[in-house]
C-alpha angles and dihedrals in degrees: 000000000000097000096049091047091051092046093048092050097044102029088229112133100150098048131076096334091056089052091050092049090049091051091047088056091048092051092049090051091052090051089052091049090048090054090052092049089050092051089049091048090235101157097178093048091048094048092047091051091046090053090049091049092050092051093047092047092050092051091043094052091048091053091049094048098041101034118013101040094049090046090049093048091049093047097044099034112176090357091069093080091053092052092050092049090057093058109109109214113187 
C-alpha cells in the first residue's frame, strides 16, 4: 500500500520503489534457495546464502530508512499516517 501511494503522489514508478521491489524478489529467491539447501543438508551452501541474505537485508533496510521513508513522508505529508493505518498486518 505504501509504494503505490508514493508512486501515485510522485509519478515515480521506476525509482526507489522499483529498486525495493527488485530487492524483495531477490530476498525471496534467497529464502527459497536456503530452504532447498536445508532440505539437501548442504550446510556450507545454506550458510553462504544466509550471509548473502543478511548483507542484502542490511543494505535494503538502510536504503528504506535513509532514502525511501523520508521521501515517502515528504511526498505524502499528513496522508502518510492514513496509508499506514490501512495496512493489514496478520
